[in-house]
Structure formats: structure tokens, C-alpha cells
C-alpha positions as CSV (number, residue, x, y, z in Angstrom):
1,X,76.9,84.1,165.2
2,X,73.8,81.9,164.6
3,X,71.5,85.0,164.9
4,X,73.6,86.9,162.4
5,X,73.5,84.1,159.9
6,X,69.7,83.8,160.3
7,X,69.2,87.5,159.7
8,X,71.5,87.4,156.7
9,X,69.5,84.5,155.2
10,X,66.2,86.3,155.8
11,X,67.5,89.4,154.0
12,X,68.7,87.3,151.0
13,X,65.2,85.6,150.9
14,X,63.5,89.0,151.0
15,X,65.6,90.3,148.2
16,X,65.0,87.2,146.1
17,X,61.2,87.6,146.8
18,X,61.2,91.2,145.7
19,X,63.1,90.4,142.5
20,X,60.8,87.5,141.8
21,X,57.8,89.7,142.4
22,X,59.2,92.4,140.1
23,X,59.8,89.8,137.4
24,X,56.3,88.5,137.6
25,X,54.8,92.0,137.5
26,X,56.9,92.8,134.4
27,X,55.8,89.6,132.7
28,X,52.2,90.4,133.5
29,X,52.4,93.9,132.1
30,X,54.2,92.7,128.9
31,X,51.6,89.9,128.4
32,X,48.7,92.3,128.8
33,X,50.3,94.9,126.5
34,X,50.8,92.2,123.9
35,X,47.1,91.2,124.0
36,X,45.9,94.9,124.0
37,X,48.3,95.7,121.1
38,X,46.9,92.9,119.0
39,X,43.3,94.1,119.6
40,X,44.3,97.7,118.9
41,X,45.5,96.7,115.5
42,X,42.2,95.1,114.8
43,X,39.9,97.9,116.0
44,X,41.8,100.9,114.5
45,X,41.8,101.6,110.8
46,X,43.0,104.8,109.2
47,X,42.8,106.5,112.6
48,X,39.1,105.4,113.2
49,X,38.0,103.2,116.0
50,X,35.5,100.4,116.2
51,X,34.1,101.2,119.6
52,X,31.4,98.5,119.2
53,X,34.2,95.9,119.0
54,X,35.8,97.3,122.2
55,X,32.4,97.1,123.9
56,X,31.9,93.5,122.9
57,X,35.4,92.5,123.8
58,X,36.5,94.7,126.7
59,X,39.0,92.2,128.1
60,X,42.4,93.1,126.5
61,X,42.1,96.9,127.2
62,X,40.8,96.4,130.7
63,X,43.5,93.9,131.5
64,X,46.3,96.2,130.3
65,X,44.9,99.2,132.2
66,X,44.6,97.1,135.3
67,X,48.3,96.1,135.1
68,X,49.3,99.8,134.6
69,X,47.3,100.7,137.7
70,X,49.3,98.0,139.7
71,X,52.7,99.3,138.7
72,X,55.1,100.0,141.5
73,X,55.8,103.8,141.7
74,X,59.5,103.4,142.4
75,X,60.0,100.9,139.6
76,X,58.2,103.3,137.2
77,X,60.3,106.2,138.3
78,X,63.4,104.2,137.5
79,X,62.4,103.4,133.9
80,X,64.3,105.1,131.1
81,X,62.5,108.2,129.9
82,X,61.5,106.9,126.5
83,X,59.8,103.9,128.2
84,X,58.0,106.2,130.6
85,X,56.7,108.5,127.9
86,X,55.6,105.5,125.7
87,X,53.6,104.1,128.6
88,X,52.0,107.5,129.4
89,X,51.0,108.1,125.8
90,X,49.5,104.7,125.6
91,X,47.8,105.2,129.0
92,X,46.2,108.5,127.8
93,X,44.9,107.0,124.6
94,X,43.8,103.7,126.2
95,X,41.9,105.5,129.0
96,X,40.2,107.7,126.4
97,X,39.1,104.7,124.5
98,X,37.7,103.1,127.6
99,X,35.9,106.3,128.6
100,X,34.1,106.5,125.3
101,X,33.4,102.7,125.2
102,X,31.8,102.8,128.7
103,X,29.6,105.8,127.7
104,X,28.3,104.6,124.3
105,X,26.3,105.7,122.5
106,X,27.8,109.2,122.1
107,X,28.4,111.3,119.0
108,X,31.3,113.2,120.7
109,X,33.5,112.7,123.7
110,X,32.3,116.2,124.8
111,X,28.9,114.6,125.6
112,X,30.6,112.7,128.5
113,X,30.8,114.3,131.9
114,X,27.7,116.5,132.3
115,X,27.2,120.2,132.5
116,X,29.8,121.0,135.2
117,X,32.6,118.5,134.4
118,X,34.4,117.9,131.2
119,X,35.4,114.4,130.3
120,X,39.0,115.4,130.8
121,X,38.4,116.3,134.4
122,X,36.9,113.0,135.4
123,X,39.0,110.7,137.7
124,X,39.4,107.9,135.1
125,X,43.2,107.5,134.9
126,X,44.8,104.8,137.1
127,X,48.6,104.7,137.3
128,X,50.8,103.1,139.9
129,X,48.2,103.2,142.7
130,X,47.0,106.7,141.9
131,X,43.7,107.9,140.3
132,X,43.5,111.2,138.5
133,X,42.1,112.9,135.3
134,X,43.2,113.0,131.7
135,X,43.9,116.7,132.2
136,X,46.3,115.8,135.0
137,X,48.0,113.2,132.9
138,X,48.5,115.5,129.9
139,X,49.2,118.9,131.5
140,X,51.1,117.9,134.6
141,X,52.7,114.5,134.0
142,X,53.5,114.5,130.3
143,X,53.8,118.0,128.8
144,X,56.0,119.7,131.4
145,X,58.1,116.6,132.2
146,X,59.0,115.4,128.7
147,X,58.8,118.8,126.8
148,X,58.4,117.3,123.3
149,X,56.0,119.1,120.9
150,X,55.4,115.8,119.2
151,X,53.3,114.8,122.2
152,X,50.5,116.7,120.6
153,X,50.4,114.5,117.5
154,X,50.5,111.4,119.7
155,X,47.7,112.1,122.2
156,X,44.3,111.3,120.7
157,X,41.1,112.7,122.4
158,X,38.7,110.5,120.4
159,X,37.7,113.3,118.0
160,X,38.0,113.4,114.3
161,X,39.9,116.6,114.5
162,X,42.6,114.8,116.5
163,X,45.7,113.3,115.0
164,X,45.0,109.8,113.8
165,X,45.2,107.0,116.4
166,X,48.0,104.6,115.6
167,X,47.2,100.9,115.0
168,X,50.0,100.0,117.5
169,X,51.2,100.9,121.0
170,X,54.1,103.3,121.5
171,X,57.3,101.5,122.5
172,X,60.5,102.7,124.1
173,X,62.6,101.3,121.3
174,X,60.5,102.7,118.5
175,X,59.3,105.9,120.1
176,X,61.4,108.4,118.1
177,X,60.4,106.9,114.8
178,X,56.7,106.6,115.8
179,X,56.5,110.2,116.9
180,X,58.1,111.4,113.7
181,X,55.7,109.2,111.7
182,X,52.7,110.7,113.6
183,X,53.8,114.2,112.8
184,X,54.2,113.2,109.1
185,X,50.7,111.6,109.1
186,X,49.0,114.5,110.8
187,X,50.7,117.2,108.8
188,X,51.1,115.6,105.3
189,X,48.2,113.2,105.1
190,X,45.3,115.1,106.8
191,X,44.5,118.0,104.4
192,X,41.3,118.9,106.1
193,X,43.4,119.6,109.2
194,X,46.7,120.8,108.0
195,X,47.9,121.8,104.5
196,X,50.1,124.4,102.7
197,X,48.0,125.9,100.0
198,X,49.7,128.6,97.9
199,X,50.9,131.2,100.4
200,X,48.5,130.1,103.1
201,X,49.4,127.6,105.8
202,X,46.2,126.0,107.1
203,X,46.7,124.5,110.5
204,X,44.8,122.6,113.1
205,X,43.8,124.7,116.2
206,X,46.0,122.3,118.2
207,X,49.0,124.4,117.2
208,X,47.2,127.5,118.5
209,X,45.9,125.9,121.7
210,X,49.4,124.7,122.6
211,X,51.5,127.4,120.9
212,X,53.9,127.7,123.8
213,X,55.0,124.1,123.4
214,X,56.2,124.8,119.8
215,X,58.3,127.8,120.6
216,X,58.3,131.4,121.7
217,X,56.5,132.8,118.7
218,X,54.9,132.2,115.2
219,X,58.4,132.0,113.6
220,X,59.4,129.2,116.0
221,X,56.2,127.3,115.2
222,X,56.8,127.6,111.4
223,X,60.4,126.5,111.9
224,X,59.2,123.4,113.7
225,X,56.7,122.7,110.9
226,X,59.2,123.2,108.1
227,X,60.5,119.6,107.9
228,X,57.0,118.3,107.3
229,X,55.6,121.3,105.4
230,X,58.4,122.8,103.3
231,X,57.7,126.4,102.7
232,X,55.8,126.9,106.0
233,X,58.2,129.7,107.0
234,X,57.0,132.1,104.2
235,X,53.3,131.3,104.5
236,X,50.5,133.1,106.3
237,X,48.8,131.0,109.0
238,X,45.1,130.4,109.0
239,X,43.2,127.9,111.2
240,X,41.0,125.0,110.1
241,X,37.9,124.0,112.0
242,X,38.2,121.4,114.7
243,X,35.9,118.4,114.3
244,X,34.7,117.1,117.7
245,X,32.6,114.3,116.3
246,X,33.7,110.8,117.5
247,X,36.5,109.2,115.6
248,X,34.4,106.0,115.2
249,X,34.1,103.7,112.2
């Protein structure tokens, strides 16, 4: 009887310890996200980034990325899907910012990685004890899992041709509104990238590169665009040039 009671108490203590550890980890992640979010609002303006400020003050971004790297895989898997997607979008964008910051000066992210490796193939992403590439994050862990075309207006590859980087982190509670706003900003407020001009629909090559994510054919793409570009369905598509120069300010 005494042995049974002792084992029972030990199990209770173990559960309490695990819960306490989980609470501490959650608090640490939220605190780091708050600090990084405040710095993000300071370094981003109209989609452009002050990489020099990030280089002078690396602490907030690095601290948040460190906390994401320490996440428990089982806890992450149990998160609601909007919370997971918000984290992964923030992780892609934050890791990209750090990659550029750590390789300054560069005029384009494509200058990073050398002749035989693109910047998107480098093992720079750290998540829940794993290390992998930005390509892995986007093409295996985000696109096929969450299957939302708006992902392509949220991921920012540090080029001026990209959608504008938000001045805030994505959040689970605000994700739907944030993604719709990103689509609106990219399609309605970036005329050098996307515009409806007479009977011609000028589009970013992003919609060509990832055409399968927007539907089975051109008609499906136009239907997806219609809420933001009324009249897209009757227009002829042409492609704008993609600007790979750094989205710096």
C-alpha cells in the first residue's frame, strides 16, 4: 500500500512538472514574440526593411527564433491549425530576415549561398528540434499541409518583387483578416506587380510559378483574383517582371 501511494505521488509530481515546464515554455515564446513583434514594427515600413537596424540590434529576432527552435514537437502538433500556420509564416519570414542580415552587404538574396546552393536550400530553419531549409518549410510543411493560396501573399523572400512584408506578426486570432489584407495590398496597391489595365491583367510571376495552388487552370486563377481585381475574368493575362533586388530601405 505504501509503495502504491509513493508511485502515485511521483506520477502526480511528474505531471505537475511537465505542466509547469509547458507553461514556462509558452510564456518564454510569447515574451520573445512580443519583443520581436515590436522590433518588426520599427524596422518595416511600406514593406521595406531596415536590415542595418536588424544587424545593430539582433537580439529580439534571434531570441524569438531560439524559442521556436526549442518548441516541443508534440505540443506544436497539438496546436490549432491557424496557430500552426501563423507560426510557420512568421518563421519563414523571420528566418529570411536573419539570413539576409547575417550576409550583409548584399543587393539581392540570390547572392547568398554560392554557385551550387541557392539561399532557399541552406539549412537555416530551426523548428522544434529540427534543422532544414526554407524550401523544405515552404514546399513540404506549409503549402501541401495548409492548402491556402493566400500563403503566397504572406511569404516574403526579401525581394522587392515579393508581396510586402507586414509590420506585424501573423497571429492565430487575426490570421484570416491578415491574409485577406495581404492579398488586397499585393493585388490592389502594388501596380508595378499586379494591375488590371483595360483588357489586360498584369500579374506577378508568382501566380505563374505556383499556378497549381490557385486552381486547375487559368479560369480558376481568374476566379480567385476576382474579389480583389473585379473584371479579371474577362481579361487577358500578361506577366510583369520580377524584381529580385533586396527589399531594403
